[in-house]
N, CA, C and O atoms as CSV, one atom per row, in Angstrom:
chain,resi,resn,atom,element,x,y,z
A,1,MET,N,N,0.804,-1.118,0.086
A,1,MET,CA,C,0.005,0.107,-0.144
A,1,MET,C,C,0.717,1.163,-0.033
A,1,MET,O,O,1.660,1.184,0.757
A,2,ASP,N,N,0.379,2.286,-0.845
A,2,ASP,CA,C,1.529,3.406,-1.003
A,2,ASP,C,C,0.547,4.661,-0.038
A,2,ASP,O,O,-0.568,4.681,0.484
A,3,ALA,N,N,1.688,5.603,-0.181
A,3,ALA,CA,C,0.866,6.653,0.500
A,3,ALA,C,C,-0.462,7.257,-0.132
A,3,ALA,O,O,-1.404,7.715,0.515
A,4,GLU,N,N,-0.373,7.183,-1.392
A,4,GLU,CA,C,-1.845,7.664,-2.020
A,4,GLU,C,C,-3.056,6.790,-1.252
A,4,GLU,O,O,-4.158,7.293,-1.037
A,5,ASP,N,N,-2.760,5.617,-0.921
A,5,ASP,CA,C,-3.788,4.523,-1.063
A,5,ASP,C,C,-4.274,4.745,0.612
A,5,ASP,O,O,-5.421,4.609,1.037
A,6,VAL,N,N,-3.083,5.113,1.388
A,6,VAL,CA,C,-3.351,5.298,2.905
A,6,VAL,C,C,-4.421,6.660,2.875
A,6,VAL,O,O,-5.567,6.685,3.324
A,7,ILE,N,N,-3.556,7.950,2.098
A,7,ILE,CA,C,-4.780,9.102,2.094
A,7,ILE,C,C,-6.061,8.919,1.738
A,7,ILE,O,O,-6.875,9.537,2.423
A,8,ALA,N,N,-6.533,8.167,0.756
A,8,ALA,CA,C,-7.278,7.861,0.138
A,8,ALA,C,C,-8.453,7.131,0.919
A,8,ALA,O,O,-9.626,7.485,0.809
A,9,MET,N,N,-7.917,5.805,1.928
A,9,MET,CA,C,-8.706,5.047,2.669
A,9,MET,C,C,-8.768,6.247,3.859
A,9,MET,O,O,-9.893,6.331,4.353
A,10,ARG,N,N,-7.880,7.092,4.355
A,10,ARG,CA,C,-8.345,7.745,5.286
A,10,ARG,C,C,-9.502,8.817,5.312
A,10,ARG,O,O,-10.028,9.321,6.304
A,11,TYR,N,N,-9.804,9.070,3.810
A,11,TYR,CA,C,-10.642,10.349,3.621
A,11,TYR,C,C,-11.762,9.542,3.680
A,11,TYR,O,O,-12.664,9.870,4.450
A,12,GLU,N,N,-11.907,8.173,2.756
A,12,GLU,CA,C,-13.259,7.379,3.154
A,12,GLU,C,C,-13.714,6.687,4.259
A,12,GLU,O,O,-14.913,6.527,4.484
A,13,GLU,N,N,-12.644,6.180,5.106
A,13,GLU,CA,C,-13.181,6.076,6.194
A,13,GLU,C,C,-13.616,7.296,7.205
A,13,GLU,O,O,-14.665,7.251,7.846
A,14,THR,N,N,-12.694,8.385,7.275
A,14,THR,CA,C,-13.371,9.486,7.960
A,14,THR,C,C,-14.970,9.874,7.247
A,14,THR,O,O,-15.978,10.128,7.906
A,15,TYR,N,N,-14.901,9.849,6.165
A,15,TYR,CA,C,-16.332,10.558,5.217
A,15,TYR,C,C,-17.411,9.626,5.822
A,15,TYR,O,O,-18.439,10.080,6.325
A,16,ALA,N,N,-17.084,8.071,5.740
A,16,ALA,CA,C,-18.236,7.286,6.110
A,16,ALA,C,C,-18.645,7.166,7.361
A,16,ALA,O,O,-19.787,6.873,7.716
A,17,SER,N,N,-17.527,7.438,8.185
A,17,SER,CA,C,-17.923,7.143,9.780
A,17,SER,C,C,-18.602,8.767,10.027
A,17,SER,O,O,-19.513,8.782,10.855
A,18,LEU,N,N,-18.339,9.770,9.557
A,18,LEU,CA,C,-18.826,11.175,9.948
A,18,LEU,C,C,-20.313,11.068,9.366
A,18,LEU,O,O,-21.315,11.251,10.056
A,19,VAL,N,N,-20.321,10.790,8.192
A,19,VAL,CA,C,-21.751,10.741,7.630
A,19,VAL,C,C,-23.045,9.864,8.931
A,19,VAL,O,O,-23.999,10.198,9.633
A,20,ALA,N,N,-22.375,8.819,8.651
A,20,ALA,CA,C,-22.936,7.706,9.647
A,20,ALA,C,C,-23.495,8.419,11.211
A,20,ALA,O,O,-24.565,8.278,11.803
A,21,HIS,N,N,-22.291,9.205,11.544
A,21,HIS,CA,C,-22.245,9.936,12.923
A,21,HIS,C,C,-23.317,11.179,13.078
A,21,HIS,O,O,-23.794,11.524,14.159
A,22,LEU,N,N,-23.597,11.764,11.862
A,22,LEU,CA,C,-24.376,12.987,11.701
A,22,LEU,C,C,-25.797,12.666,11.705
A,22,LEU,O,O,-26.650,13.209,12.407
A,23,GLN,N,N,-26.024,11.449,10.595
A,23,GLN,CA,C,-27.200,10.514,10.546
A,23,GLN,C,C,-27.727,10.168,11.522
A,23,GLN,O,O,-28.939,10.369,11.602
A,24,ALA,N,N,-27.073,9.563,12.560
A,24,ALA,CA,C,-27.546,9.141,13.715
A,24,ALA,C,C,-27.988,10.151,14.647
A,24,ALA,O,O,-29.002,10.119,15.343
A,25,GLN,N,N,-27.071,11.089,14.575
A,25,GLN,CA,C,-27.391,12.266,15.745
A,25,GLN,C,C,-28.768,13.137,15.178
A,25,GLN,O,O,-29.484,13.623,16.054
A,26,ARG,N,N,-29.085,13.309,14.003
A,26,ARG,CA,C,-30.198,13.619,13.258
A,26,ARG,C,C,-31.518,12.938,13.877
A,26,ARG,O,O,-32.471,13.499,14.417
A,27,ARG,N,N,-31.316,11.653,13.658
A,27,ARG,CA,C,-32.397,10.867,13.856
A,27,ARG,C,C,-32.491,10.991,15.539
A,27,ARG,O,O,-33.608,11.315,15.943
A,28,GLU,N,N,-31.576,10.800,16.450
A,28,GLU,CA,C,-31.726,10.376,17.730
A,28,GLU,C,C,-31.684,11.576,18.622
A,28,GLU,O,O,-31.963,11.396,19.807
A,29,ASP,N,N,-31.392,12.696,18.236
A,29,ASP,CA,C,-31.570,14.106,18.880
A,29,ASP,C,C,-32.229,15.068,18.513
A,29,ASP,O,O,-31.853,15.871,17.660
A,30,PRO,N,N,-33.434,15.108,19.192
A,30,PRO,CA,C,-33.980,16.185,18.596
A,30,PRO,C,C,-33.779,17.563,18.729
A,30,PRO,O,O,-34.621,18.322,18.250
A,31,ALA,N,N,-32.644,18.074,19.393
A,31,ALA,CA,C,-32.134,19.054,19.373
A,31,ALA,C,C,-31.346,19.611,18.410
A,31,ALA,O,O,-31.238,20.807,18.144
A,32,PHE,N,N,-30.820,18.711,17.920
A,32,PHE,CA,C,-29.909,18.799,16.663
A,32,PHE,C,C,-30.999,19.132,15.453
A,32,PHE,O,O,-31.801,18.374,14.906
A,33,THR,N,N,-30.739,20.505,15.241
A,33,THR,CA,C,-31.151,21.203,14.162
A,33,THR,C,C,-30.475,21.303,12.923
A,33,THR,O,O,-29.324,20.912,13.113
A,34,VAL,N,N,-30.679,21.722,11.462
A,34,VAL,CA,C,-30.278,21.845,10.515
A,34,VAL,C,C,-29.397,23.247,10.671
A,34,VAL,O,O,-28.479,23.487,9.887
A,35,GLU,N,N,-29.688,23.986,11.552
A,35,GLU,CA,C,-28.875,25.271,11.774
A,35,GLU,C,C,-27.287,24.816,12.894
A,35,GLU,O,O,-26.229,25.441,12.971
A,36,HIS,N,N,-27.663,23.650,13.547
A,36,HIS,CA,C,-26.628,23.277,13.992
A,36,HIS,C,C,-25.563,22.568,13.309
A,36,HIS,O,O,-24.385,22.493,13.657
A,37,LEU,N,N,-26.191,21.998,12.176
A,37,LEU,CA,C,-25.235,21.209,11.003
A,37,LEU,C,C,-24.656,22.289,10.186
A,37,LEU,O,O,-23.577,22.157,9.608
A,38,GLN,N,N,-25.425,23.432,10.134
A,38,GLN,CA,C,-24.753,24.444,9.313
A,38,GLN,C,C,-23.611,24.999,9.762
A,38,GLN,O,O,-22.605,25.175,9.075
A,39,ARG,N,N,-23.784,25.375,11.282
A,39,ARG,CA,C,-22.521,25.823,12.130
A,39,ARG,C,C,-21.426,25.117,11.805
A,39,ARG,O,O,-20.447,25.516,11.174
A,40,SER,N,N,-21.699,23.671,12.422
A,40,SER,CA,C,-20.708,22.788,12.333
A,40,SER,C,C,-19.871,22.708,10.894
A,40,SER,O,O,-18.641,22.682,10.921
A,41,LEU,N,N,-20.518,22.673,9.786
A,41,LEU,CA,C,-19.917,22.795,8.733
A,41,LEU,C,C,-18.987,24.152,8.679
A,41,LEU,O,O,-17.766,24.068,8.553
A,42,GLU,N,N,-19.523,25.131,8.763
A,42,GLU,CA,C,-18.839,26.413,8.835
A,42,GLU,C,C,-17.737,26.101,9.751
A,42,GLU,O,O,-16.674,26.416,9.216
A,43,GLU,N,N,-17.588,25.650,10.813
A,43,GLU,CA,C,-16.417,25.554,11.738
A,43,GLU,C,C,-15.402,24.403,11.182
A,43,GLU,O,O,-14.201,24.422,11.450
A,44,ALA,N,N,-16.086,23.292,10.291
A,44,ALA,CA,C,-14.976,22.505,9.641
A,44,ALA,C,C,-14.452,23.143,8.721
A,44,ALA,O,O,-13.247,23.005,8.513
A,45,ILE,N,N,-15.251,24.025,7.920
A,45,ILE,CA,C,-14.217,24.831,6.723
A,45,ILE,C,C,-13.362,25.817,7.238
A,45,ILE,O,O,-12.379,26.206,6.607
A,46,VAL,N,N,-13.679,26.253,8.364
A,46,VAL,CA,C,-12.776,27.298,8.999
A,46,VAL,C,C,-11.263,26.615,9.520
A,46,VAL,O,O,-10.120,27.006,9.283
A,47,ARG,N,N,-11.756,25.409,10.342
A,47,ARG,CA,C,-10.493,24.244,10.499
A,47,ARG,C,C,-9.571,24.076,9.409
A,47,ARG,O,O,-8.365,24.189,9.628
A,48,GLN,N,N,-10.074,23.776,8.071
A,48,GLN,CA,C,-9.743,23.308,6.807
A,48,GLN,C,C,-8.890,24.478,6.273
A,48,GLN,O,O,-7.963,24.336,5.476
A,49,GLY,N,N,-9.300,25.642,6.796
A,49,GLY,CA,C,-8.325,26.773,5.997
A,49,GLY,C,C,-7.075,27.213,7.024
A,49,GLY,O,O,-5.992,27.766,6.836
A,50,ASN,N,N,-7.956,26.547,8.525
A,50,ASN,CA,C,-6.507,27.020,9.275
A,50,ASN,C,C,-5.363,26.125,9.010
A,50,ASN,O,O,-4.654,26.222,10.011
A,51,ASP,N,N,-4.935,25.482,8.359
A,51,ASP,CA,C,-4.084,24.659,7.975
A,51,ASP,C,C,-2.519,25.502,7.737
A,51,ASP,O,O,-1.515,25.052,7.186
A,52,TRP,N,N,-2.717,26.795,8.327
A,52,TRP,CA,C,-1.332,27.527,7.939
A,52,TRP,C,C,-0.025,27.184,7.947
A,52,TRP,O,O,0.854,27.776,7.321
A,53,MET,N,N,0.181,25.862,8.924
A,53,MET,CA,C,1.420,25.435,9.461
A,53,MET,C,C,1.514,24.201,8.460
A,53,MET,O,O,2.620,23.695,8.268
A,54,GLY,N,N,0.552,23.775,7.911
A,54,GLY,CA,C,0.700,22.397,7.100
A,54,GLY,C,C,0.827,21.240,7.770
A,54,GLY,O,O,1.868,20.898,8.331
A,55,GLY,N,N,-0.364,20.490,7.743
A,55,GLY,CA,C,-0.418,19.420,8.562
A,55,GLY,C,C,-0.160,17.623,7.568
A,55,GLY,O,O,-0.178,16.465,7.984
A,56,GLY,N,N,0.031,18.143,6.345
A,56,GLY,CA,C,0.492,17.011,5.680
A,56,GLY,C,C,-0.811,16.726,4.705
A,56,GLY,O,O,-1.888,17.265,4.962
A,57,ALA,N,N,-0.655,15.864,3.597
A,57,ALA,CA,C,-1.373,15.343,2.862
A,57,ALA,C,C,-2.726,14.469,3.690
A,57,ALA,O,O,-3.869,14.345,3.250
A,58,LEU,N,N,-2.350,14.099,4.595
A,58,LEU,CA,C,-3.044,13.239,5.515
A,58,LEU,C,C,-4.218,13.844,6.246
A,58,LEU,O,O,-5.394,13.482,6.282
A,59,SER,N,N,-3.634,14.799,6.785
A,59,SER,CA,C,-4.317,15.629,7.796
A,59,SER,C,C,-5.550,16.571,6.464
A,59,SER,O,O,-6.741,16.818,6.656
A,60,ASP,N,N,-4.892,16.835,5.461
A,60,ASP,CA,C,-5.555,17.497,4.496
A,60,ASP,C,C,-6.724,16.617,3.854
A,60,ASP,O,O,-7.826,16.982,3.446
A,61,ALA,N,N,-6.202,15.469,3.884
A,61,ALA,CA,C,-7.287,14.457,3.450
A,61,ALA,C,C,-8.729,14.209,4.644
A,61,ALA,O,O,-9.932,14.254,4.388
A,62,THR,N,N,-8.119,13.978,5.809
A,62,THR,CA,C,-9.390,14.227,6.867
A,62,THR,C,C,-10.028,15.225,6.674
A,62,THR,O,O,-11.250,15.190,6.531
A,63,GLN,N,N,-9.267,16.412,6.626
A,63,GLN,CA,C,-10.341,17.753,6.768
A,63,GLN,C,C,-11.256,17.788,5.576
A,63,GLN,O,O,-12.410,18.184,5.739
A,64,ALA,N,N,-10.870,17.436,4.487
A,64,ALA,CA,C,-11.514,17.476,3.307
A,64,ALA,C,C,-12.986,16.591,3.480
A,64,ALA,O,O,-14.147,16.897,3.211
A,65,ALA,N,N,-12.341,15.290,4.085
A,65,ALA,CA,C,-13.665,14.393,4.185
A,65,ALA,C,C,-14.631,14.772,5.205
A,65,ALA,O,O,-15.763,14.295,5.122
A,66,ILE,N,N,-14.333,15.581,6.177
A,66,ILE,CA,C,-15.151,16.030,7.265
A,66,ILE,C,C,-15.885,17.290,6.738
A,66,ILE,O,O,-17.031,17.493,7.138
A,67,VAL,N,N,-15.338,18.098,5.920
A,67,VAL,CA,C,-16.176,19.160,5.164
A,67,VAL,C,C,-17.132,18.492,4.230
A,67,VAL,O,O,-18.283,18.926,4.197
A,68,ALA,N,N,-16.745,17.351,3.361
A,68,ALA,CA,C,-17.584,16.781,2.687
A,68,ALA,C,C,-18.824,16.064,2.939
A,68,ALA,O,O,-19.790,15.996,2.180
A,69,ALA,N,N,-18.662,15.411,4.358
A,69,ALA,CA,C,-19.623,14.803,4.985
A,69,ALA,C,C,-20.545,15.559,5.381
A,69,ALA,O,O,-21.716,15.232,5.188
A,70,HIS,N,N,-20.216,16.741,6.024
A,70,HIS,CA,C,-21.285,17.545,6.227
A,70,HIS,C,C,-21.818,18.365,5.458
A,70,HIS,O,O,-22.770,19.016,5.887
A,71,GLU,N,N,-21.376,18.552,4.178
A,71,GLU,CA,C,-22.131,19.153,2.847
A,71,GLU,C,C,-23.080,18.020,2.411
A,71,GLU,O,O,-24.210,18.324,2.027
A,72,ALA,N,N,-22.673,16.667,2.449
A,72,ALA,CA,C,-23.591,15.914,1.904
A,72,ALA,C,C,-24.690,15.830,3.027
A,72,ALA,O,O,-25.823,16.169,2.685
A,73,VAL,N,N,-24.503,15.436,4.279
A,73,VAL,CA,C,-25.579,15.509,5.310
A,73,VAL,C,C,-26.565,16.751,4.967
A,73,VAL,O,O,-27.766,16.614,4.731
A,74,LEU,N,N,-25.909,17.911,4.977
A,74,LEU,CA,C,-26.647,19.139,5.042
A,74,LEU,C,C,-27.521,18.973,3.657
A,74,LEU,O,O,-28.737,19.162,3.627
A,75,ALA,N,N,-26.914,18.681,2.778
A,75,ALA,CA,C,-27.764,18.671,1.262
A,75,ALA,C,C,-29.019,17.552,1.472
A,75,ALA,O,O,-30.179,17.710,1.092
A,76,GLU,N,N,-28.687,16.851,1.896
A,76,GLU,CA,C,-29.745,15.678,1.975
A,76,GLU,C,C,-31.022,16.057,3.042
A,76,GLU,O,O,-32.206,15.821,2.801
A,77,TRP,N,N,-30.572,16.608,4.105
A,77,TRP,CA,C,-31.561,17.576,4.912
A,77,TRP,C,C,-32.262,18.449,4.343
A,77,TRP,O,O,-33.481,18.546,4.488
A,78,GLN,N,N,-31.609,19.127,3.684
A,78,GLN,CA,C,-32.326,20.573,2.998
A,78,GLN,C,C,-33.084,20.013,1.758
A,78,GLN,O,O,-34.166,20.525,1.468
A,79,ALA,N,N,-32.583,18.994,1.011
A,79,ALA,CA,C,-33.662,18.327,0.196
A,79,ALA,C,C,-34.687,17.749,0.565
A,79,ALA,O,O,-35.526,17.620,-0.326
A,80,GLU,N,N,-35.026,17.224,1.843
A,80,GLU,CA,C,-35.747,16.590,2.386
A,80,GLU,C,C,-36.926,17.991,3.254
A,80,GLU,O,O,-38.130,17.869,3.480
A,81,LEU,N,N,-36.178,19.011,3.515
A,81,LEU,CA,C,-36.720,20.139,4.154
A,81,LEU,C,C,-37.830,20.859,2.846
A,81,LEU,O,O,-38.973,21.305,2.937
A,82,ASP,N,N,-36.907,20.724,1.677
A,82,ASP,CA,C,-37.561,21.529,0.456
A,82,ASP,C,C,-39.038,20.787,-0.041
A,82,ASP,O,O,-40.056,21.360,-0.430
A,83,LEU,N,N,-38.779,19.234,0.117
A,83,LEU,CA,C,-39.830,18.390,-0.349
A,83,LEU,C,C,-41.044,18.413,0.796
A,83,LEU,O,O,-42.183,18.045,0.508
A,84,SER,N,N,-40.728,18.821,1.946
A,84,SER,CA,C,-42.091,18.580,2.424
A,84,SER,C,C,-42.706,20.174,2.587
A,84,SER,O,O,-43.823,20.337,3.077
A,85,GLU,N,N,-41.995,21.161,2.199
A,85,GLU,CA,C,-42.917,22.594,2.047
A,85,GLU,C,C,-43.927,22.613,0.881
A,85,GLU,O,O,-44.635,23.603,0.693
């Protein structure tokens, strides 16, 4: 396994586990709102942009997966809200 495989695997694992976590939180926590998810996404984007010291490719992949997972769950949730209106 080379470095690119490790990076891709880290991205996939982070993305899948966070999507599952956010979906479970949405189902199980009535206090968790779309606004909470939007704020969490904004914070993830800030953290991703704060990599001024350079965390390396593995850190970049992890942060990208975190942002992508938030975006995916948020888009799904917003689409459901749009359908219910």
